C-alpha positions in Angstrom: 58.2 -32.8 58.7 56.9 -29.3 59.4 54.0 -28.5 57.1 54.7 -24.7 57.1 58.3 -25.3 55.9 57.1 -27.6 53.2 54.5 -25.1 51.9 57.0 -22.2 51.7 58.9 -21.7 48.5 61.8 -19.3 48.5 62.1 -16.5 46.0 64.9 -18.1 44.0 63.1 -21.3 43.5 59.9 -19.5 42.5 61.8 -17.5 39.9 63.4 -20.6 38.6 59.9 -22.3 38.2 58.5 -19.2 36.5 61.5 -19.2 34.1 60.9 -22.8 33.1 57.2 -22.0 32.7 58.1 -19.1 30.5 60.2 -21.4 28.3 57.4 -23.8 28.0 55.0 -21.0 27.0 57.4 -19.7 24.4 57.6 -23.3 23.0 53.8 -23.4 22.9 53.8 -20.1 21.1 56.3 -21.3 18.5 54.5 -24.6 17.8 51.1 -23.0 17.6 52.4 -20.4 15.2 53.9 -23.0 13.0 50.7 -25.1 13.1 48.6 -22.0 12.3 50.6 -21.3 9.2 50.5 -25.0 8.2 46.8 -25.4 8.7 46.0 -22.1 6.9 48.1 -23.3 3.9 46.4 -26.7 3.8 43.0 -25.1 4.2 43.6 -23.0 1.2 44.7 -26.0 -0.8 41.7 -28.0 0.1 39.4 -25.1 -0.6 40.9 -24.7 -4.1 40.2 -28.4 -4.7 36.6 -28.0 -3.7 36.8 -30.3 -0.6 34.6 -28.3 1.8 34.5 -31.0 4.6 38.3 -31.0 4.9 38.3 -27.2 4.7 35.8 -27.0 7.6 37.9 -29.4 9.7 41.0 -27.3 9.1 39.2 -24.2 10.0 38.4 -25.6 13.4 42.1 -26.5 13.7 43.0 -22.9 12.8 40.7 -21.7 15.6 42.3 -24.0 18.1 45.8 -22.9 17.0 44.7 -19.3 17.3 43.4 -19.9 20.8 46.7 -21.3 21.9 48.6 -18.5 20.2 46.5 -15.8 21.9 46.8 -17.5 25.3 50.6 -17.9 25.1 51.0 -14.3 23.7 48.9 -12.9 26.6 51.1 -14.7 29.1 54.3 -13.4 27.4 53.0 -9.9 27.4 51.9 -10.1 31.0 55.3 -11.4 32.2 57.1 -8.8 30.1 55.2 -5.8 31.3 55.1 -7.1 34.9 58.9 -7.6 34.9 59.4 -4.2 33.3 57.2 -2.6 36.0 59.2 -4.3 38.7 62.5 -3.1 37.2 61.3 0.5 36.8 59.9 0.7 40.4 63.0 -0.9 42.0 64.8 1.4 44.4 68.5 1.6 44.0 
């Protein structure tokens, strides 16, 4: 098997891989958004009950959810604006 041929990926395959990656990132965004809302709600309930240890644990969960949310949103914005730039600079 020729190693150069095995290392090259054609444009259509690369676009298909990026499309699947984008779908996974959107799923991560949706799940992290749902978990952020859920953990925020539970943290408020535990704080109202006076359970500060559980509130602290849920605060760290909120931080983790926010980190995944920011990372996935950054990827979505990057892909959106990059694709928009490619469409705008395309010669017809």
